C-alpha positions in Angstrom: 91.7 0.6 -36.6 93.6 3.5 -38.1 97.0 1.8 -38.2 98.9 4.7 -39.7 97.6 7.1 -37.0 98.4 4.6 -34.2 102.0 4.1 -35.4 102.5 7.9 -35.8 101.3 8.6 -32.3 103.5 5.9 -30.8 106.5 7.3 -32.6 105.7 10.7 -31.1 105.3 9.3 -27.6 108.5 7.4 -27.7 110.4 10.4 -29.2 109.1 12.7 -26.4 110.0 10.3 -23.7 113.5 9.7 -25.1 114.1 13.5 -25.3 113.1 13.9 -21.7 115.5 11.1 -20.6 118.3 12.5 -22.7 117.9 15.9 -20.9 118.6 14.4 -17.5 122.3 14.2 -16.4 123.1 10.6 -15.2 124.0 12.0 -11.8 121.0 14.3 -11.6 118.2 11.8 -11.0 118.4 12.1 -7.3 118.1 15.9 -7.1 116.5 18.0 -9.8 116.6 21.7 -9.4 115.4 22.7 -12.8 111.8 23.8 -12.3 111.1 23.8 -16.0 112.2 20.2 -16.4 110.1 19.1 -13.4 107.0 20.7 -15.0 107.6 18.6 -18.1 108.4 15.5 -16.2 105.3 15.6 -14.0 103.0 16.7 -16.8 100.1 14.5 -17.9 100.3 12.5 -21.1 97.6 14.7 -22.5 99.8 17.8 -21.8 102.8 16.1 -23.4 101.1 14.5 -26.4 97.5 15.6 -26.6 98.0 18.6 -29.0 99.9 17.5 -32.1 99.1 20.6 -34.1 102.6 21.9 -33.7 103.9 18.8 -35.5 101.6 19.5 -38.5 99.5 16.4 -37.6 95.9 15.9 -36.9 94.7 13.9 -33.9 94.9 10.6 -35.8 98.5 11.2 -37.0 97.8 12.3 -40.6 99.2 15.4 -42.2 96.8 18.3 -41.4 96.7 19.7 -44.9 96.2 16.4 -46.6 93.3 15.5 -44.3 91.6 18.9 -44.7 91.7 18.4 -48.5 90.0 15.0 -48.0 87.3 16.5 -45.8 86.6 19.2 -48.3 85.8 16.6 -50.9 83.6 14.4 -48.7 79.9 15.1 -48.1 78.9 16.0 -44.5 76.4 13.2 -44.0 75.4 10.8 -41.2 77.9 8.2 -42.3 80.8 10.7 -41.9 79.5 11.6 -38.4 79.5 7.9 -37.5 83.1 7.6 -38.7 84.1 10.5 -36.5 82.6 8.9 -33.5 84.6 5.7 -34.2 87.8 7.8 -34.6 87.1 9.5 -31.3 86.8 6.1 -29.5 90.0 4.8 -31.2 91.9 8.0 -30.3 90.9 7.5 -26.6 92.1 3.9 -26.7 95.4 5.0 -28.4 95.9 7.7 -25.8 95.6 5.1 -23.0 98.2 2.8 -24.7 100.5 5.7 -25.3 100.2 6.8 -21.7 101.4 3.4 -20.5 104.4 3.5 -22.9 105.5 6.9 -21.8 105.0 6.2 -18.1 107.4 3.2 -18.5 110.1 5.4 -20.0 109.9 8.6 -17.9 112.0 8.8 -14.7 110.3 7.7 -11.6 110.0 10.6 -9.2 108.3 8.4 -6.6 111.5 6.5 -5.7 113.9 9.5 -5.6 116.0 10.1 -2.5 116.0 13.7 -1.2 118.9 15.9 -2.2 121.1 18.0 0.0 118.7 20.9 0.2 115.5 18.8 0.2 113.5 17.0 2.8 110.8 14.4 3.1 107.1 15.1 3.6 104.2 12.8 4.3 101.2 13.9 2.3 97.7 12.6 3.3 94.3 13.6 1.9 91.1 12.7 3.7 87.6 13.3 2.4 84.0 12.6 3.6 81.0 13.1 1.3 77.4 12.7 2.2 74.6 12.1 -0.4 71.0 12.2 0.8 68.6 10.7 -1.7 64.9 11.7 -1.5 62.1 10.1 -3.6 59.5 12.2 -5.4 56.5 10.0 -4.6 57.5 8.2 -1.4 58.5 9.2 2.1 61.4 6.8 1.9 65.0 8.1 1.7 68.5 6.9 2.2 71.9 8.4 2.9 75.2 7.3 1.4 78.3 8.3 3.4 81.5 8.1 1.2 85.0 8.3 2.7 88.5 7.9 1.4 92.1 8.5 2.4 95.1 8.6 0.1 98.6 9.2 1.1 102.2 9.1 0.0 105.7 10.3 0.8 107.3 13.1 -1.1 111.1 12.6 -1.3 111.9 15.9 -3.0 110.7 19.4 -3.5 108.7 18.1 -6.4 107.4 14.5 -6.3 104.7 12.3 -7.7 103.1 9.6 -5.5 100.9 6.9 -6.9 98.7 4.2 -5.4 95.2 2.6 -5.3 92.5 4.4 -3.3 90.1 2.4 -1.2 86.7 4.2 -1.1 84.1 3.2 1.5 80.4 3.7 1.0 78.0 3.2 3.9 74.3 3.3 3.4 71.7 4.4 6.0 68.0 3.9 5.3 66.1 1.9 2.8 65.1 2.0 -0.9 61.6 1.0 0.2 59.7 -0.3 3.2 56.2 -1.7 3.6 54.3 -3.7 6.2 55.5 -7.1 5.0 59.0 -6.3 3.7 61.8 -3.9 2.8 64.5 -3.3 0.2 68.0 -2.3 1.3 70.8 -0.8 -0.7 74.5 -1.8 -0.8 77.1 0.3 -2.6 80.6 -0.9 -3.4 83.4 0.9 -5.3 86.4 -0.9 -6.8 89.8 0.5 -5.9 90.7 3.5 -8.0 94.3 4.3 -9.0 95.4 7.8 -7.9 98.2 10.2 -8.4 99.3 12.9 -5.9 101.7 15.6 -7.2 103.5 17.7 -4.6 105.5 20.9 -5.2 107.2 22.9 -2.5 106.9 26.6 -3.1 107.9 29.2 -0.5 108.8 28.4 3.1 105.2 28.4 4.2 103.4 27.3 1.0 103.2 24.3 -1.2 100.8 22.8 -3.8 99.1 19.5 -3.8 97.2 18.0 -6.8 95.1 14.8 -6.5 94.0 13.1 -9.7 92.1 9.8 -10.0 93.5 8.0 -13.0 90.3 6.0 -13.7 86.6 6.8 -13.4 85.1 6.3 -10.0 82.2 3.8 -10.6 79.7 2.8 -7.9 78.1 -0.6 -8.0 74.6 -0.4 -6.5 72.8 -3.6 -5.4 69.3 -3.7 -3.9 68.2 -6.7 -1.8 64.5 -7.2 -0.9 63.2 -9.4 1.9 59.6 -10.4 2.9 58.3 -11.2 6.3 55.4 -13.2 4.9 57.9 -15.3 2.9 61.0 -15.6 5.1 63.0 -17.7 2.6 62.3 -15.4 -0.4 64.7 -12.7 -1.5 64.8 -10.5 -4.6 68.2 -9.0 -5.5 68.7 -6.5 -8.4 71.6 -4.3 -9.7 71.8 -1.6 -12.3 74.5 0.2 -14.3 77.2 1.9 -12.3 76.4 5.3 -10.7 78.7 8.3 -10.6 77.4 10.4 -7.6 80.7 10.5 -5.8 82.6 11.5 -9.0 80.2 14.3 -9.6 80.6 15.5 -6.0 84.4 15.5 -6.3 84.3 17.7 -9.4 82.6 20.4 -7.2 85.4 20.5 -4.6 86.7 24.0 -3.8 89.5 24.6 -4.2 89.7 21.9 -6.9 91.5 18.8 -5.9 94.0 19.4 -8.7 95.0 22.8 -7.4 95.2 22.9 -3.6 97.5 25.5 -2.1 98.7 23.9 1.2 100.1 25.6 4.3 103.5 24.5 5.4 105.6 25.2 8.5 109.2 24.3 9.3 109.2 21.1 11.5 105.4 21.2 12.1 102.5 19.3 10.8 100.0 21.5 8.9 96.5 21.0 7.5 94.6 22.7 4.7 90.9 22.1 4.0 88.6 21.9 1.0 84.8 21.8 0.8 82.2 20.4 -1.5 79.4 22.9 -1.4 75.8 21.6 -0.8 74.0 21.1 -4.0 70.7 19.4 -5.0 70.9 17.4 -8.2 67.7 16.2 -9.8 67.4 12.5 -10.8 64.3 12.2 -12.8 61.9 10.6 -12.7 62.7 9.0 -9.3 63.8 11.9 -7.1 66.8 14.1 -6.2 70.0 13.9 -4.2 71.6 16.5 -2.0 75.4 16.2 -1.9 78.0 18.0 0.3 81.3 17.2 1.8 84.6 18.3 3.4 88.2 17.3 3.1 91.6 17.9 4.7 95.2 17.9 3.3 97.8 17.1 5.9 101.5 17.6 5.4 103.9 16.1 7.9 107.6 16.8 7.9 109.7 13.7 7.8 107.0 11.5 6.3 
């Protein structure tokens, strides 16, 4: 572990968080009108701390000039490449640790009460995605229907809402069928932490951003039964799949940049789509993915 880099990055994280806290008047946590401050407050950890070049540091916390001199003196061989991979993994781990520390120090927009000129809005995002898997050398196919709903209450013109998303995955069809048996598929997805950022713009527009804070991993399990051997079963499972995550990345508009319609005193909806796309999955087959979603904004929560 690069202890020097880790310590340097932690100092930068704590310094950035303390500066943000110091910039907030003690009586101003309930109502914040400074749009520039809000942008910094709701920024991701990567936006706050990811680029350390302005501090004259490299990504592992060392002085840039000093490290560049060291690199000039080292041969570019396979061992150096391996060290770089290790540093990349360590940096990702450090970023995760830093994110937890900064989140603990930043003001919590989620629990703010609305100010005099602000109101409450209920934000709800629904999505339904369909994945149709077809095998190359078999007439068998199956369909996975994914669905999720995330929601929160915005207590100010700019607010961050967090929670854990429950994602359902229903399977229709079979992995394989033959005269004396069949193999079915079950897909389960652990809860995924999410973050919704809401910003009220003009009277009839607002912006909604949905981010999943961890990777969406699908656990696939096949179960085979045999009519000629009623008591026999054969269950298998493989590494996690990422079909839903790949589909969400194709959403238009992107889930991180949805412009939502708003109306005084009325519930409004805005939609997004996941265009139909066929993705090859060699050597077994291919999957056709498409989906739709709705963002609902309700005055009063």
